[in-house]
C-alpha positions as CSV (number, residue, x, y, z in Angstrom):
1,M,-6.4,-27.8,-33.8
2,T,-4.6,-24.5,-33.7
3,M,-2.7,-23.2,-30.7
4,R,-5.5,-20.7,-30.0
5,D,-8.0,-23.6,-29.7
6,H,-5.8,-25.6,-27.3
7,P,-7.8,-26.3,-24.1
8,G,-5.2,-24.7,-21.9
9,I,-5.2,-21.5,-23.9
10,V,-9.0,-21.3,-24.1
11,L,-9.3,-21.9,-20.3
12,T,-6.6,-19.3,-19.5
13,R,-8.4,-16.8,-21.7
14,H,-11.7,-17.6,-20.0
15,F,-10.3,-17.4,-16.4
16,F,-8.4,-14.1,-17.2
17,T,-11.6,-12.5,-18.6
18,S,-13.5,-13.7,-15.5
19,L,-11.2,-11.8,-13.3
20,F,-12.8,-8.6,-14.6
21,D,-16.3,-10.0,-14.6
22,R,-17.4,-10.3,-11.0
23,G,-20.6,-12.2,-11.9
24,F,-23.0,-9.7,-10.3
25,L,-22.1,-7.1,-13.0
26,S,-24.0,-6.6,-16.2
27,D,-22.2,-6.1,-19.5
28,D,-22.4,-2.3,-18.9
29,G,-21.0,-2.9,-15.4
30,V,-18.1,-4.9,-16.7
31,E,-17.2,-2.1,-19.2
32,S,-17.5,0.5,-16.5
33,L,-15.1,-1.6,-14.3
34,K,-12.6,-1.7,-17.2
35,R,-12.8,2.1,-17.6
36,A,-12.4,2.5,-13.9
37,L,-9.3,0.4,-14.0
38,L,-7.9,2.5,-16.8
39,G,-8.7,5.7,-14.9
40,S,-6.9,4.2,-11.8
41,L,-3.9,3.7,-14.0
42,A,-3.9,7.3,-15.0
43,V,-4.2,8.4,-11.4
44,V,-1.2,6.1,-10.5
45,I,0.9,7.6,-13.2
46,A,0.0,11.1,-12.2
47,A,0.9,10.2,-8.6
48,G,4.3,8.9,-9.8
49,L,5.0,12.2,-11.6
50,L,4.0,14.1,-8.5
51,L,6.4,12.0,-6.3
52,T,9.2,12.7,-8.9
53,R,8.6,16.4,-8.5
54,V,8.8,16.1,-4.7
55,F,12.0,14.1,-4.8
56,M,13.7,16.4,-7.3
57,A,14.2,19.0,-4.5
58,K,15.7,16.2,-2.2
59,Y,18.2,15.0,-4.8
60,A,19.1,18.6,-5.8
61,G,20.3,19.0,-2.2
62,L,22.0,15.6,-2.1
63,S,24.2,16.5,-5.1
64,A,26.3,18.7,-2.9
65,R,26.7,16.2,-0.1
66,S,29.1,13.2,0.2
67,A,28.8,10.0,-1.7
68,E,28.1,8.1,1.6
69,D,25.1,10.4,2.3
70,Y,23.8,9.9,-1.2
71,A,24.2,6.1,-1.0
72,R,22.2,5.9,2.3
73,E,19.4,8.0,0.9
74,V,19.2,6.0,-2.4
75,V,19.0,2.7,-0.5
76,A,16.1,4.0,1.5
77,D,14.4,5.4,-1.5
78,H,14.9,2.2,-3.5
79,A,13.3,0.3,-0.6
80,F,10.3,2.6,-1.0
81,L,10.2,2.1,-4.7
82,I,10.3,-1.7,-4.3
83,A,7.7,-1.6,-1.6
84,I,5.1,0.3,-3.6
85,P,4.7,-2.3,-6.4
86,M,4.8,-5.0,-3.8
87,W,1.9,-3.4,-2.0
88,C,-0.1,-2.9,-5.3
89,V,0.5,-6.5,-6.3
90,A,-0.4,-7.8,-2.9
91,A,-3.6,-5.8,-2.8
92,A,-4.6,-6.9,-6.3
93,V,-3.9,-10.6,-5.6
94,G,-5.7,-10.3,-2.3
95,L,-8.8,-9.3,-4.2
96,V,-8.7,-11.9,-7.0
97,G,-6.2,-14.6,-5.6
98,H,-9.1,-16.8,-4.5
99,S,-9.8,-17.5,-8.2
100,L,-6.7,-19.8,-8.3
101,F,-8.5,-22.4,-6.2
102,P,-11.3,-24.5,-7.6
103,D,-14.8,-23.5,-6.8
104,R,-18.2,-25.1,-7.2
105,T,-18.4,-24.1,-10.9
106,D,-15.2,-25.9,-11.6
107,F,-16.4,-29.1,-10.0
108,R,-19.8,-28.9,-11.6
109,I,-18.8,-28.0,-15.1
110,L,-15.0,-28.3,-15.8
111,M,-14.6,-31.6,-14.0
112,A,-17.3,-33.2,-16.2
113,E,-15.2,-32.3,-19.3
114,P,-12.2,-34.3,-20.6
115,L,-9.8,-32.0,-18.8
116,S,-7.2,-33.0,-16.2
117,S,-7.1,-31.2,-12.9
118,R,-3.5,-30.2,-13.8
119,T,-4.8,-28.4,-17.0
120,I,-7.4,-26.5,-15.0
121,F,-5.0,-25.4,-12.3
122,T,-2.3,-24.4,-14.8
123,A,-4.8,-22.3,-16.7
124,K,-5.9,-20.6,-13.5
125,L,-2.3,-20.0,-12.5
126,A,-1.5,-18.6,-15.9
127,S,-4.4,-16.2,-15.8
128,L,-3.5,-15.0,-12.4
129,L,0.1,-14.4,-13.3
130,L,-1.0,-12.6,-16.4
131,F,-3.2,-10.4,-14.2
132,V,-0.4,-9.8,-11.8
133,S,2.0,-8.9,-14.7
134,L,-0.4,-6.1,-15.7
135,V,-0.4,-4.7,-12.2
136,V,3.4,-5.0,-12.0
137,A,3.8,-3.3,-15.3
138,A,1.4,-0.4,-14.4
139,A,3.1,0.1,-11.0
140,H,6.6,0.2,-12.4
141,L,5.6,2.4,-15.4
142,A,4.3,5.0,-12.9
143,L,7.6,4.9,-11.0
144,V,9.9,5.1,-14.0
145,P,10.6,8.8,-13.7
146,L,11.3,8.6,-10.0
147,T,13.5,5.5,-10.5
148,A,15.5,7.3,-13.1
149,L,15.9,10.2,-10.8
150,T,17.3,8.0,-8.0
151,L,19.7,6.2,-10.4
152,S,21.0,9.5,-11.9
153,G,23.7,9.7,-9.2
154,A,25.1,6.3,-10.2
155,M,26.5,8.0,-13.3
156,K,29.2,9.5,-11.2
157,A,30.5,6.0,-10.4
158,G,29.9,4.7,-13.9
159,S,27.7,1.9,-12.7
160,V,24.2,3.1,-13.8
161,V,23.6,0.0,-15.9
162,S,24.5,-2.5,-13.1
163,A,22.6,-0.4,-10.5
164,A,19.5,-0.3,-12.8
165,M,19.7,-4.1,-13.4
166,A,20.1,-4.8,-9.7
167,F,17.1,-2.6,-8.8
168,A,14.9,-4.1,-11.6
169,G,15.8,-7.6,-10.4
170,A,15.1,-6.8,-6.8
171,S,11.8,-5.0,-7.6
172,L,10.4,-7.7,-9.9
173,S,11.5,-10.4,-7.4
174,G,9.8,-8.5,-4.6
175,S,6.5,-8.2,-6.6
176,L,6.6,-11.9,-7.4
177,F,7.2,-12.8,-3.8
178,A,4.3,-10.5,-2.7
179,A,1.9,-12.3,-5.1
180,L,3.0,-15.8,-4.1
181,A,2.9,-14.9,-0.4
182,V,-0.7,-13.7,-0.6
183,V,-1.8,-16.7,-2.6
184,A,0.0,-19.0,-0.1
185,V,-1.7,-17.4,2.9
186,Q,-5.1,-17.6,1.2
187,G,-4.6,-21.2,0.2
188,L,-3.4,-22.2,3.6
189,L,-6.2,-20.6,5.5
190,V,-8.9,-21.7,3.1
191,L,-7.5,-25.3,3.3
192,F,-8.5,-25.5,7.0
193,A,-11.8,-23.9,6.5
194,P,-15.0,-25.9,7.0
195,R,-16.3,-27.1,3.6
196,R,-19.8,-25.8,4.2
197,R,-18.5,-22.3,4.9
198,V,-15.5,-22.1,2.6
199,L,-17.0,-19.3,0.5
200,A,-17.8,-17.1,3.5
201,F,-14.4,-17.9,5.0
202,S,-12.6,-17.1,1.8
203,G,-14.3,-13.7,1.7
204,A,-13.3,-13.0,5.3
205,V,-9.7,-13.9,4.5
206,R,-9.7,-11.4,1.6
207,S,-11.2,-8.7,3.8
208,V,-8.5,-9.3,6.5
209,L,-5.7,-9.3,4.0
210,V,-6.8,-6.0,2.4
211,G,-7.3,-4.5,5.9
212,V,-3.7,-5.5,6.9
213,L,-2.4,-4.0,3.6
214,V,-4.2,-0.7,4.2
215,L,-2.8,-0.6,7.8
216,S,0.7,-1.1,6.4
217,L,0.5,1.9,4.1
218,P,2.0,4.3,6.7
219,L,5.0,2.0,7.1
220,V,5.6,2.1,3.3
221,A,5.3,5.8,3.3
222,R,7.9,6.2,6.1
223,L,10.6,4.2,4.1
224,P,12.2,7.3,2.4
225,A,12.8,8.8,5.9
226,T,14.7,5.7,7.2
227,A,18.1,6.4,5.6
228,A,19.8,6.5,9.0
229,A,18.6,2.9,9.7
230,F,20.1,1.7,6.4
């Protein structure tokens, strides 16, 4: 048996593919969904370039101010750049995070196979993390120009490498925390749901999480203007 035929690998590939197949979609609908996701990625990258153009005027003015003023503005902008991927990851996991928990199909089909519950859960977790990594990569790719702009001032102190590494570590850690926090909230709430209405309750939890995230967007957008607080 090759590595590609290992039960864990096959299950991970199956669960990852199912994240893009919502069940009610036809084959054409699945392909349309994939094209829509690629189109959304193009829109996100364009938005990142637009933000870079907007912030160029801000940093052109900061170049003539003191190092303390520059440091305060950079901290606020980095909080903004960390919050955007966190929001994107939380929204994505809020929509598909329920797939981590066993459903009726798992109990009816997979549990009848010679597979341990650990193998099934590990495959589900791996597929979800792979999906999250795609969202994280897309969000950070869109913000690369703006991140480079905010880090350009670190060259004056000769610490651009350490500043970039610190920002990357903080941003990736924040995105991972956002994913795990949303999954934890979903799992905790669904755990106490009545077994007869677990599907309806899970859908309601997803709707509430997405609603909370939408309401938090104005707070994320205000972060670049909070330099004084930092």
